PDB file of N, CA, C and O in Angstrom:
ATOM      1  N   UNK A   1     123.800 131.344 138.589  1.00  0.00           N
ATOM      2  CA  UNK A   1     122.368 131.445 138.370  1.00  0.00           C
ATOM      3  C   UNK A   1     121.725 130.139 138.819  1.00  0.00           C
ATOM      4  O   UNK A   1     122.168 129.060 138.427  1.00  0.00           O
ATOM      5  N   UNK A   2     120.715 130.231 139.613  1.00  0.00           N
ATOM      6  CA  UNK A   2     120.027 129.059 140.125  1.00  0.00           C
ATOM      7  C   UNK A   2     118.690 128.916 139.405  1.00  0.00           C
ATOM      8  O   UNK A   2     117.925 129.873 139.276  1.00  0.00           O
ATOM      9  N   UNK A   3     118.433 127.706 138.945  1.00  0.00           N
ATOM     10  CA  UNK A   3     117.160 127.441 138.249  1.00  0.00           C
ATOM     11  C   UNK A   3     116.283 126.638 139.198  1.00  0.00           C
ATOM     12  O   UNK A   3     116.662 125.554 139.641  1.00  0.00           O
ATOM     13  N   UNK A   4     115.125 127.168 139.501  1.00  0.00           N
ATOM     14  CA  UNK A   4     114.162 126.468 140.343  1.00  0.00           C
ATOM     15  C   UNK A   4     113.228 125.656 139.459  1.00  0.00           C
ATOM     16  O   UNK A   4     112.900 126.047 138.339  1.00  0.00           O
ATOM     17  N   UNK A   5     112.821 124.545 139.981  1.00  0.00           N
ATOM     18  CA  UNK A   5     111.860 123.725 139.252  1.00  0.00           C
ATOM     19  C   UNK A   5     110.521 124.448 139.208  1.00  0.00           C
ATOM     20  O   UNK A   5     109.948 124.800 140.238  1.00  0.00           O
ATOM     21  N   UNK A   6     110.052 124.655 138.018  1.00  0.00           N
ATOM     22  CA  UNK A   6     108.783 125.348 137.838  1.00  0.00           C
ATOM     23  C   UNK A   6     107.798 124.337 137.257  1.00  0.00           C
ATOM     24  O   UNK A   6     108.153 123.521 136.406  1.00  0.00           O
ATOM     25  N   UNK A   7     106.601 124.402 137.715  1.00  0.00           N
ATOM     26  CA  UNK A   7     105.585 123.520 137.165  1.00  0.00           C
ATOM     27  C   UNK A   7     105.166 122.468 138.176  1.00  0.00           C
ATOM     28  O   UNK A   7     105.408 122.601 139.375  1.00  0.00           O
ATOM     29  N   UNK A   8     104.544 121.438 137.675  1.00  0.00           N
ATOM     30  CA  UNK A   8     104.026 120.388 138.529  1.00  0.00           C
ATOM     31  C   UNK A   8     105.157 119.485 139.001  1.00  0.00           C
ATOM     32  O   UNK A   8     105.876 118.877 138.208  1.00  0.00           O
ATOM     33  N   UNK A   9     105.283 119.423 140.281  1.00  0.00           N
ATOM     34  CA  UNK A   9     106.274 118.537 140.858  1.00  0.00           C
ATOM     35  C   UNK A   9     105.550 117.388 141.520  1.00  0.00           C
ATOM     36  O   UNK A   9     104.370 117.480 141.859  1.00  0.00           O
ATOM     37  N   UNK A  10     106.265 116.329 141.692  1.00  0.00           N
ATOM     38  CA  UNK A  10     105.716 115.148 142.360  1.00  0.00           C
ATOM     39  C   UNK A  10     104.547 114.551 141.593  1.00  0.00           C
ATOM     40  O   UNK A  10     103.663 113.941 142.195  1.00  0.00           O
ATOM     41  N   UNK A  11     104.526 114.713 140.305  1.00  0.00           N
ATOM     42  CA  UNK A  11     103.494 114.081 139.497  1.00  0.00           C
ATOM     43  C   UNK A  11     104.167 112.983 138.688  1.00  0.00           C
ATOM     44  O   UNK A  11     105.115 113.228 137.941  1.00  0.00           O
ATOM     45  N   UNK A  12     103.671 111.805 138.847  1.00  0.00           N
ATOM     46  CA  UNK A  12     104.220 110.658 138.142  1.00  0.00           C
ATOM     47  C   UNK A  12     103.150 110.125 137.185  1.00  0.00           C
ATOM     48  O   UNK A  12     102.162 109.547 137.639  1.00  0.00           O
ATOM     49  N   UNK A  13     103.323 110.303 135.881  1.00  0.00           N
ATOM     50  CA  UNK A  13     102.280 109.840 134.953  1.00  0.00           C
ATOM     51  C   UNK A  13     102.089 108.328 134.988  1.00  0.00           C
ATOM     52  O   UNK A  13     100.998 107.828 134.715  1.00  0.00           O
ATOM     53  N   UNK A  14     103.139 107.611 135.321  1.00  0.00           N
ATOM     54  CA  UNK A  14     103.012 106.156 135.411  1.00  0.00           C
ATOM     55  C   UNK A  14     102.150 105.759 136.596  1.00  0.00           C
ATOM     56  O   UNK A  14     101.375 104.807 136.521  1.00  0.00           O
ATOM     57  N   UNK A  15     102.288 106.484 137.673  1.00  0.00           N
ATOM     58  CA  UNK A  15     101.466 106.208 138.849  1.00  0.00           C
ATOM     59  C   UNK A  15     100.004 106.512 138.554  1.00  0.00           C
ATOM     60  O   UNK A  15      99.115 105.789 139.002  1.00  0.00           O
ATOM     61  N   UNK A  16      99.754 107.574 137.807  1.00  0.00           N
ATOM     62  CA  UNK A  16      98.384 107.928 137.430  1.00  0.00           C
ATOM     63  C   UNK A  16      97.762 106.804 136.601  1.00  0.00           C
ATOM     64  O   UNK A  16      96.600 106.453 136.804  1.00  0.00           O
ATOM     65  N   UNK A  17      98.518 106.250 135.685  1.00  0.00           N
ATOM     66  CA  UNK A  17      98.025 105.160 134.861  1.00  0.00           C
ATOM     67  C   UNK A  17      97.763 103.923 135.714  1.00  0.00           C
ATOM     68  O   UNK A  17      96.770 103.225 135.510  1.00  0.00           O
ATOM     69  N   UNK A  18      98.644 103.652 136.663  1.00  0.00           N
ATOM     70  CA  UNK A  18      98.478 102.518 137.559  1.00  0.00           C
ATOM     71  C   UNK A  18      97.227 102.700 138.414  1.00  0.00           C
ATOM     72  O   UNK A  18      96.512 101.734 138.684  1.00  0.00           O
ATOM     73  N   UNK A  19      96.964 103.924 138.838  1.00  0.00           N
ATOM     74  CA  UNK A  19      95.767 104.201 139.622  1.00  0.00           C
ATOM     75  C   UNK A  19      94.506 103.924 138.809  1.00  0.00           C
ATOM     76  O   UNK A  19      93.528 103.400 139.341  1.00  0.00           O
ATOM     77  N   UNK A  20      94.525 104.269 137.538  1.00  0.00           N
ATOM     78  CA  UNK A  20      93.370 104.004 136.676  1.00  0.00           C
ATOM     79  C   UNK A  20      93.129 102.508 136.545  1.00  0.00           C
ATOM     80  O   UNK A  20      91.986 102.053 136.598  1.00  0.00           O
ATOM     81  N   UNK A  21      94.210 101.734 136.372  1.00  0.00           N
ATOM     82  CA  UNK A  21      94.064 100.288 136.256  1.00  0.00           C
ATOM     83  C   UNK A  21      93.516  99.680 137.534  1.00  0.00           C
ATOM     84  O   UNK A  21      92.660  98.796 137.492  1.00  0.00           O
ATOM     85  N   UNK A  22      94.006 100.152 138.665  1.00  0.00           N
ATOM     86  CA  UNK A  22      93.520  99.645 139.947  1.00  0.00           C
ATOM     87  C   UNK A  22      92.051  99.989 140.148  1.00  0.00           C
ATOM     88  O   UNK A  22      91.300  99.192 140.708  1.00  0.00           O
ATOM     89  N   UNK A  23      91.637 101.163 139.697  1.00  0.00           N
ATOM     90  CA  UNK A  23      90.245 101.581 139.853  1.00  0.00           C
ATOM     91  C   UNK A  23      89.321 100.681 139.035  1.00  0.00           C
ATOM     92  O   UNK A  23      88.232 100.337 139.494  1.00  0.00           O
ATOM     93  N   UNK A  24      89.735 100.301 137.851  1.00  0.00           N
ATOM     94  CA  UNK A  24      88.888  99.420 137.038  1.00  0.00           C
ATOM     95  C   UNK A  24      88.832  98.024 137.631  1.00  0.00           C
ATOM     96  O   UNK A  24      87.806  97.351 137.531  1.00  0.00           O
ATOM     97  N   UNK A  25      89.930  97.574 138.256  1.00  0.00           N
ATOM     98  CA  UNK A  25      89.917  96.261 138.902  1.00  0.00           C
ATOM     99  C   UNK A  25      89.000  96.252 140.115  1.00  0.00           C
ATOM    100  O   UNK A  25      88.302  95.271 140.370  1.00  0.00           O
ATOM    101  N   UNK A  26      89.005  97.338 140.851  1.00  0.00           N
ATOM    102  CA  UNK A  26      88.173  97.426 142.046  1.00  0.00           C
ATOM    103  C   UNK A  26      86.694  97.519 141.699  1.00  0.00           C
ATOM    104  O   UNK A  26      85.852  97.041 142.459  1.00  0.00           O
ATOM    105  N   UNK A  27      86.369  98.119 140.579  1.00  0.00           N
ATOM    106  CA  UNK A  27      84.964  98.276 140.224  1.00  0.00           C
ATOM    107  C   UNK A  27      84.337  96.943 139.821  1.00  0.00           C
ATOM    108  O   UNK A  27      83.112  96.821 139.803  1.00  0.00           O
ATOM    109  N   UNK A  28      85.156  95.946 139.500  1.00  0.00           N
ATOM    110  CA  UNK A  28      84.626  94.631 139.188  1.00  0.00           C
ATOM    111  C   UNK A  28      84.185  94.481 137.754  1.00  0.00           C
ATOM    112  O   UNK A  28      83.805  93.388 137.335  1.00  0.00           O
ATOM    113  N   UNK A  29      84.227  95.528 137.014  1.00  0.00           N
ATOM    114  CA  UNK A  29      83.829  95.460 135.615  1.00  0.00           C
ATOM    115  C   UNK A  29      85.049  95.080 134.782  1.00  0.00           C
ATOM    116  O   UNK A  29      86.041  95.808 134.730  1.00  0.00           O
ATOM    117  N   UNK A  30      84.954  93.957 134.152  1.00  0.00           N
ATOM    118  CA  UNK A  30      86.069  93.576 133.288  1.00  0.00           C
ATOM    119  C   UNK A  30      85.721  94.000 131.858  1.00  0.00           C
ATOM    120  O   UNK A  30      84.629  93.710 131.369  1.00  0.00           O
ATOM    121  N   UNK A  31      86.620  94.663 131.217  1.00  0.00           N
ATOM    122  CA  UNK A  31      86.329  95.103 129.846  1.00  0.00           C
ATOM    123  C   UNK A  31      86.212  93.891 128.929  1.00  0.00           C
ATOM    124  O   UNK A  31      87.010  92.956 129.001  1.00  0.00           O
ATOM    125  N   UNK A  32      85.226  93.928 128.086  1.00  0.00           N
ATOM    126  CA  UNK A  32      85.031  92.811 127.161  1.00  0.00           C
ATOM    127  C   UNK A  32      85.582  93.191 125.793  1.00  0.00           C
ATOM    128  O   UNK A  32      85.474  94.332 125.346  1.00  0.00           O
ATOM    129  N   UNK A  33      86.167  92.208 125.158  1.00  0.00           N
ATOM    130  CA  UNK A  33      86.711  92.431 123.825  1.00  0.00           C
ATOM    131  C   UNK A  33      85.643  92.150 122.786  1.00  0.00           C
ATOM    132  O   UNK A  33      84.779  91.292 122.968  1.00  0.00           O
ATOM    133  N   UNK A  34      85.722  92.882 121.708  1.00  0.00           N
ATOM    134  CA  UNK A  34      84.751  92.720 120.641  1.00  0.00           C
ATOM    135  C   UNK A  34      85.498  92.818 119.321  1.00  0.00           C
ATOM    136  O   UNK A  34      86.369  93.671 119.153  1.00  0.00           O
ATOM    137  N   UNK A  35      85.158  91.955 118.402  1.00  0.00           N
ATOM    138  CA  UNK A  35      85.808  91.969 117.099  1.00  0.00           C
ATOM    139  C   UNK A  35      84.746  91.956 116.010  1.00  0.00           C
ATOM    140  O   UNK A  35      83.736  91.259 116.107  1.00  0.00           O
ATOM    141  N   UNK A  36      84.996  92.732 114.990  1.00  0.00           N
ATOM    142  CA  UNK A  36      84.112  92.766 113.836  1.00  0.00           C
ATOM    143  C   UNK A  36      84.970  92.650 112.586  1.00  0.00           C
ATOM    144  O   UNK A  36      86.022  93.281 112.479  1.00  0.00           O
ATOM    145  N   UNK A  37      84.517  91.851 111.658  1.00  0.00           N
ATOM    146  CA  UNK A  37      85.241  91.685 110.399  1.00  0.00           C
ATOM    147  C   UNK A  37      84.578  92.573 109.360  1.00  0.00           C
ATOM    148  O   UNK A  37      83.378  92.470 109.108  1.00  0.00           O
ATOM    149  N   UNK A  38      85.371  93.437 108.767  1.00  0.00           N
ATOM    150  CA  UNK A  38      84.830  94.372 107.786  1.00  0.00           C
ATOM    151  C   UNK A  38      84.537  93.663 106.474  1.00  0.00           C
ATOM    152  O   UNK A  38      84.986  92.541 106.239  1.00  0.00           O
ATOM    153  N   UNK A  39      83.788  94.331 105.638  1.00  0.00           N
ATOM    154  CA  UNK A  39      83.458  93.747 104.340  1.00  0.00           C
ATOM    155  C   UNK A  39      84.708  93.614 103.477  1.00  0.00           C
ATOM    156  O   UNK A  39      84.807  92.691 102.668  1.00  0.00           O
ATOM    157  N   UNK A  40      85.656  94.524 103.642  1.00  0.00           N
ATOM    158  CA  UNK A  40      86.914  94.426 102.881  1.00  0.00           C
ATOM    159  C   UNK A  40      87.686  93.178 103.288  1.00  0.00           C
ATOM    160  O   UNK A  40      88.280  92.509 102.442  1.00  0.00           O
ATOM    161  N   UNK A  41      87.679  92.864 104.581  1.00  0.00           N
ATOM    162  CA  UNK A  41      88.373  91.661 105.046  1.00  0.00           C
ATOM    163  C   UNK A  41      87.691  90.407 104.529  1.00  0.00           C
ATOM    164  O   UNK A  41      88.352  89.424 104.194  1.00  0.00           O
ATOM    165  N   UNK A  42      86.370  90.444 104.464  1.00  0.00           N
ATOM    166  CA  UNK A  42      85.639  89.294 103.923  1.00  0.00           C
ATOM    167  C   UNK A  42      85.962  89.093 102.454  1.00  0.00           C
ATOM    168  O   UNK A  42      86.095  87.958 101.996  1.00  0.00           O
ATOM    169  N   UNK A  43      86.089  90.186 101.710  1.00  0.00           N
ATOM    170  CA  UNK A  43      86.465  90.086 100.304  1.00  0.00           C
ATOM    171  C   UNK A  43      87.870  89.522 100.159  1.00  0.00           C
ATOM    172  O   UNK A  43      88.145  88.750  99.240  1.00  0.00           O
ATOM    173  N   UNK A  44      88.753  89.908 101.062  1.00  0.00           N
ATOM    174  CA  UNK A  44      90.119  89.393 101.014  1.00  0.00           C
ATOM    175  C   UNK A  44      90.148  87.897 101.304  1.00  0.00           C
ATOM    176  O   UNK A  44      90.969  87.177 100.737  1.00  0.00           O
ATOM    177  N   UNK A  45      89.266  87.419 102.180  1.00  0.00           N
ATOM    178  CA  UNK A  45      89.187  85.996 102.463  1.00  0.00           C
ATOM    179  C   UNK A  45      88.709  85.237 101.231  1.00  0.00           C
ATOM    180  O   UNK A  45      89.196  84.143 100.948  1.00  0.00           O
ATOM    181  N   UNK A  46      87.766  85.808 100.503  1.00  0.00           N
ATOM    182  CA  UNK A  46      87.288  85.169  99.283  1.00  0.00           C
ATOM    183  C   UNK A  46      88.361  85.192  98.205  1.00  0.00           C
ATOM    184  O   UNK A  46      88.451  84.267  97.398  1.00  0.00           O
ATOM    185  N   UNK A  47      89.168  86.233  98.187  1.00  0.00           N
ATOM    186  CA  UNK A  47      90.261  86.313  97.225  1.00  0.00           C
ATOM    187  C   UNK A  47      91.276  85.215  97.495  1.00  0.00           C
ATOM    188  O   UNK A  47      91.888  84.693  96.563  1.00  0.00           O
ATOM    189  N   UNK A  48      91.460  84.858  98.764  1.00  0.00           N
ATOM    190  CA  UNK A  48      92.398  83.788  99.081  1.00  0.00           C
ATOM    191  C   UNK A  48      91.892  82.455  98.532  1.00  0.00           C
ATOM    192  O   UNK A  48      92.692  81.571  98.229  1.00  0.00           O
ATOM    193  N   UNK A  49      90.581  82.302  98.402  1.00  0.00           N
ATOM    194  CA  UNK A  49      90.038  81.084  97.781  1.00  0.00           C
ATOM    195  C   UNK A  49      90.432  81.031  96.317  1.00  0.00           C
ATOM    196  O   UNK A  49      90.734  79.961  95.789  1.00  0.00           O
ATOM    197  N   UNK A  50      90.431  82.191  95.655  1.00  0.00           N
ATOM    198  CA  UNK A  50      90.850  82.232  94.259  1.00  0.00           C
ATOM    199  C   UNK A  50      92.319  81.872  94.127  1.00  0.00           C
ATOM    200  O   UNK A  50      92.728  81.208  93.174  1.00  0.00           O
ATOM    201  N   UNK A  51      93.097  82.315  95.085  1.00  0.00           N
ATOM    202  CA  UNK A  51      94.533  81.994  95.066  1.00  0.00           C
ATOM    203  C   UNK A  51      94.728  80.491  95.211  1.00  0.00           C
ATOM    204  O   UNK A  51      95.587  79.906  94.551  1.00  0.00           O
ATOM    205  N   UNK A  52      93.930  79.865  96.075  1.00  0.00           N
ATOM    206  CA  UNK A  52      94.029  78.411  96.255  1.00  0.00           C
ATOM    207  C   UNK A  52      93.654  77.685  94.975  1.00  0.00           C
ATOM    208  O   UNK A  52      94.313  76.718  94.592  1.00  0.00           O
ATOM    209  N   UNK A  53      92.595  78.147  94.309  1.00  0.00           N
ATOM    210  CA  UNK A  53      92.199  77.532  93.050  1.00  0.00           C
ATOM    211  C   UNK A  53      93.290  77.684  92.003  1.00  0.00           C
ATOM    212  O   UNK A  53      93.586  76.746  91.262  1.00  0.00           O
ATOM    213  N   UNK A  54      93.881  78.860  91.946  1.00  0.00           N
ATOM    214  CA  UNK A  54      94.953  79.113  90.983  1.00  0.00           C
ATOM    215  C   UNK A  54      96.165  78.232  91.286  1.00  0.00           C
ATOM    216  O   UNK A  54      96.798  77.704  90.372  1.00  0.00           O
ATOM    217  N   UNK A  55      96.484  78.077  92.570  1.00  0.00           N
ATOM    218  CA  UNK A  55      97.610  77.243  92.965  1.00  0.00           C
ATOM    219  C   UNK A  55      97.367  75.788  92.564  1.00  0.00           C
ATOM    220  O   UNK A  55      98.291  75.101  92.128  1.00  0.00           O
ATOM    221  N   UNK A  56      96.133  75.319  92.710  1.00  0.00           N
ATOM    222  CA  UNK A  56      95.801  73.956  92.310  1.00  0.00           C
ATOM    223  C   UNK A  56      95.983  73.786  90.805  1.00  0.00           C
ATOM    224  O   UNK A  56      96.471  72.751  90.352  1.00  0.00           O
ATOM    225  N   UNK A  57      95.597  74.786  90.037  1.00  0.00           N
ATOM    226  CA  UNK A  57      95.751  74.727  88.590  1.00  0.00           C
ATOM    227  C   UNK A  57      97.229  74.703  88.202  1.00  0.00           C
ATOM    228  O   UNK A  57      97.625  73.965  87.299  1.00  0.00           O
ATOM    229  N   UNK A  58      98.041  75.508  88.882  1.00  0.00           N
ATOM    230  CA  UNK A  58      99.482  75.533  88.611  1.00  0.00           C
ATOM    231  C   UNK A  58     100.103  74.180  88.938  1.00  0.00           C
ATOM    232  O   UNK A  58     100.945  73.685  88.189  1.00  0.00           O
ATOM    233  N   UNK A  59      99.695  73.587  90.042  1.00  0.00           N
ATOM    234  CA  UNK A  59     100.219  72.267  90.413  1.00  0.00           C
ATOM    235  C   UNK A  59      99.853  71.222  89.365  1.00  0.00           C
ATOM    236  O   UNK A  59     100.673  70.370  89.022  1.00  0.00           O
ATOM    237  N   UNK A  60      98.621  71.286  88.855  1.00  0.00           N
ATOM    238  CA  UNK A  60      98.198  70.338  87.823  1.00  0.00           C
ATOM    239  C   UNK A  60      99.040  70.515  86.555  1.00  0.00           C
ATOM    240  O   UNK A  60      99.436  69.536  85.922  1.00  0.00           O
ATOM    241  N   UNK A  61      99.308  71.771  86.193  1.00  0.00           N
ATOM    242  CA  UNK A  61     100.144  72.030  85.021  1.00  0.00           C
ATOM    243  C   UNK A  61     101.576  71.536  85.237  1.00  0.00           C
ATOM    244  O   UNK A  61     102.191  71.003  84.314  1.00  0.00           O
ATOM    245  N   UNK A  62     102.105  71.709  86.440  1.00  0.00           N
ATOM    246  CA  UNK A  62     103.446  71.216  86.743  1.00  0.00           C
ATOM    247  C   UNK A  62     103.516  69.704  86.577  1.00  0.00           C
ATOM    248  O   UNK A  62     104.471  69.172  86.011  1.00  0.00           O
ATOM    249  N   UNK A  63     102.489  69.019  87.079  1.00  0.00           N
ATOM    250  CA  UNK A  63     102.449  67.563  86.958  1.00  0.00           C
ATOM    251  C   UNK A  63     102.408  67.136  85.493  1.00  0.00           C
ATOM    252  O   UNK A  63     103.077  66.180  85.099  1.00  0.00           O
ATOM    253  N   UNK A  64     101.616  67.853  84.686  1.00  0.00           N
ATOM    254  CA  UNK A  64     101.525  67.524  83.265  1.00  0.00           C
ATOM    255  C   UNK A  64     102.857  67.737  82.566  1.00  0.00           C
ATOM    256  O   UNK A  64     103.254  66.933  81.723  1.00  0.00           O
ATOM    257  N   UNK A  65     103.552  68.823  82.912  1.00  0.00           N
ATOM    258  CA  UNK A  65     104.841  69.113  82.284  1.00  0.00           C
ATOM    259  C   UNK A  65     105.860  68.057  82.679  1.00  0.00           C
ATOM    260  O   UNK A  65     106.613  67.579  81.830  1.00  0.00           O
ATOM    261  N   UNK A  66     105.898  67.689  83.942  1.00  0.00           N
ATOM    262  CA  UNK A  66     106.872  66.708  84.414  1.00  0.00           C
ATOM    263  C   UNK A  66     106.617  65.324  83.846  1.00  0.00           C
ATOM    264  O   UNK A  66     107.563  64.579  83.593  1.00  0.00           O
ATOM    265  N   UNK A  67     105.353  64.966  83.640  1.00  0.00           N
ATOM    266  CA  UNK A  67     105.037  63.651  83.093  1.00  0.00           C
ATOM    267  C   UNK A  67     105.129  63.627  81.569  1.00  0.00           C
ATOM    268  O   UNK A  67     105.120  62.554  80.966  1.00  0.00           O
ATOM    269  N   UNK A  68     105.216  64.793  80.945  1.00  0.00           N
ATOM    270  CA  UNK A  68     105.328  64.853  79.486  1.00  0.00           C
ATOM    271  C   UNK A  68     103.992  64.851  78.772  1.00  0.00           C
ATOM    272  O   UNK A  68     103.957  64.674  77.555  1.00  0.00           O
ATOM    273  N   UNK A  69     102.900  65.039  79.477  1.00  0.00           N
ATOM    274  CA  UNK A  69     101.566  65.027  78.886  1.00  0.00           C
ATOM    275  C   UNK A  69     101.069  66.410  78.492  1.00  0.00           C
ATOM    276  O   UNK A  69      99.991  66.538  77.912  1.00  0.00           O
ATOM    277  N   UNK A  70     101.836  67.437  78.798  1.00  0.00           N
ATOM    278  CA  UNK A  70     101.395  68.807  78.521  1.00  0.00           C
ATOM    279  C   UNK A  70     101.629  69.123  77.050  1.00  0.00           C
ATOM    280  O   UNK A  70     102.742  68.981  76.543  1.00  0.00           O
ATOM    281  N   UNK A  71     100.578  69.549  76.375  1.00  0.00           N
ATOM    282  CA  UNK A  71     100.698  69.916  74.963  1.00  0.00           C
ATOM    283  C   UNK A  71     100.372  71.396  74.811  1.00  0.00           C
ATOM    284  O   UNK A  71      99.507  71.939  75.498  1.00  0.00           O
ATOM    285  N   UNK A  72     101.080  72.019  73.904  1.00  0.00           N
ATOM    286  CA  UNK A  72     100.913  73.447  73.656  1.00  0.00           C
ATOM    287  C   UNK A  72     100.091  73.635  72.397  1.00  0.00           C
ATOM    288  O   UNK A  72     100.335  72.985  71.380  1.00  0.00           O
ATOM    289  N   UNK A  73      99.111  74.531  72.471  1.00  0.00           N
ATOM    290  CA  UNK A  73      98.301  74.863  71.299  1.00  0.00           C
ATOM    291  C   UNK A  73      98.855  76.155  70.704  1.00  0.00           C
ATOM    292  O   UNK A  73      98.578  77.235  71.224  1.00  0.00           O
ATOM    293  N   UNK A  74      99.634  76.063  69.621  1.00  0.00           N
ATOM    294  CA  UNK A  74     100.270  77.268  69.073  1.00  0.00           C
ATOM    295  C   UNK A  74      99.259  78.289  68.546  1.00  0.00           C
ATOM    296  O   UNK A  74      99.525  79.491  68.586  1.00  0.00           O
ATOM    297  N   UNK A  75      98.116  77.836  68.057  1.00  0.00           N
ATOM    298  CA  UNK A  75      97.105  78.769  67.557  1.00  0.00           C
ATOM    299  C   UNK A  75      96.527  79.613  68.698  1.00  0.00           C
ATOM    300  O   UNK A  75      96.292  80.810  68.532  1.00  0.00           O
ATOM    301  N   UNK A  76      96.302  78.990  69.842  1.00  0.00           N
ATOM    302  CA  UNK A  76      95.758  79.719  70.987  1.00  0.00           C
ATOM    303  C   UNK A  76      96.783  80.741  71.501  1.00  0.00           C
ATOM    304  O   UNK A  76      96.417  81.846  71.901  1.00  0.00           O
ATOM    305  N   UNK A  77      98.059  80.366  71.487  1.00  0.00           N
ATOM    306  CA  UNK A  77      99.099  81.294  71.925  1.00  0.00           C
ATOM    307  C   UNK A  77      99.185  82.477  70.972  1.00  0.00           C
ATOM    308  O   UNK A  77      99.270  83.627  71.404  1.00  0.00           O
ATOM    309  N   UNK A  78      99.163  82.192  69.677  1.00  0.00           N
ATOM    310  CA  UNK A  78      99.241  83.267  68.682  1.00  0.00           C
ATOM    311  C   UNK A  78      98.035  84.196  68.801  1.00  0.00           C
ATOM    312  O   UNK A  78      98.171  85.415  68.696  1.00  0.00           O
ATOM    313  N   UNK A  79      96.873  83.624  69.018  1.00  0.00           N
ATOM    314  CA  UNK A  79      95.654  84.426  69.165  1.00  0.00           C
ATOM    315  C   UNK A  79      95.749  85.319  70.409  1.00  0.00           C
ATOM    316  O   UNK A  79      95.366  86.488  70.365  1.00  0.00           O
ATOM    317  N   UNK A  80      96.253  84.773  71.504  1.00  0.00           N
ATOM    318  CA  UNK A  80      96.405  85.544  72.730  1.00  0.00           C
ATOM    319  C   UNK A  80      97.392  86.693  72.562  1.00  0.00           C
ATOM    320  O   UNK A  80      97.150  87.805  73.030  1.00  0.00           O
ATOM    321  N   UNK A  81      98.518  86.412  71.884  1.00  0.00           N
ATOM    322  CA  UNK A  81      99.499  87.466  71.645  1.00  0.00           C
ATOM    323  C   UNK A  81      98.922  88.561  70.738  1.00  0.00           C
ATOM    324  O   UNK A  81      99.149  89.750  70.957  1.00  0.00           O
ATOM    325  N   UNK A  82      98.193  88.143  69.742  1.00  0.00           N
ATOM    326  CA  UNK A  82      97.600  89.115  68.827  1.00  0.00           C
ATOM    327  C   UNK A  82      96.604  90.007  69.559  1.00  0.00           C
ATOM    328  O   UNK A  82      96.603  91.224  69.373  1.00  0.00           O
ATOM    329  N   UNK A  83      95.774  89.417  70.373  1.00  0.00           N
ATOM    330  CA  UNK A  83      94.791  90.188  71.142  1.00  0.00           C
ATOM    331  C   UNK A  83      95.472  91.123  72.149  1.00  0.00           C
ATOM    332  O   UNK A  83      94.996  92.230  72.401  1.00  0.00           O
ATOM    333  N   UNK A  84      96.573  90.672  72.711  1.00  0.00           N
ATOM    334  CA  UNK A  84      97.287  91.485  73.702  1.00  0.00           C
ATOM    335  C   UNK A  84      97.867  92.738  73.045  1.00  0.00           C
ATOM    336  O   UNK A  84      97.739  93.839  73.582  1.00  0.00           O
ATOM    337  N   UNK A  85      98.495  92.572  71.898  1.00  0.00           N
ATOM    338  CA  UNK A  85      99.152  93.713  71.267  1.00  0.00           C
ATOM    339  C   UNK A  85      98.183  94.596  70.488  1.00  0.00           C
ATOM    340  O   UNK A  85      98.520  95.740  70.183  1.00  0.00           O
ATOM    341  N   UNK A  86      97.012  94.111  70.163  1.00  0.00           N
ATOM    342  CA  UNK A  86      96.024  94.942  69.487  1.00  0.00           C
ATOM    343  C   UNK A  86      95.286  95.843  70.458  1.00  0.00           C
ATOM    344  O   UNK A  86      94.796  96.904  70.070  1.00  0.00           O
ATOM    345  N   UNK A  87      95.201  95.437  71.704  1.00  0.00           N
ATOM    346  CA  UNK A  87      94.453  96.216  72.698  1.00  0.00           C
ATOM    347  C   UNK A  87      95.147  97.464  73.102  1.00  0.00           C
ATOM    348  O   UNK A  87      94.633  98.215  73.931  1.00  0.00           O
TER     349      UNK A  87
END
């Protein structure tokens, strides 16, 4: 049984794509890039500022612990635990 090629022959999709690129180069129009920052991305940038502030606070606490100047307020801890478990 012989199978003949059916359909489009001699069509190269890569060549078609190359032809499109060449056509845009010949027209002289260079595509311009455009970027827009969404409001969600802007909020994420502001959130990173909060992370930096938090990191600075953690570093300050680390320094206090290492130098021995950090004091614990047991009443504040007890109050926080009580509020956590009551909620």
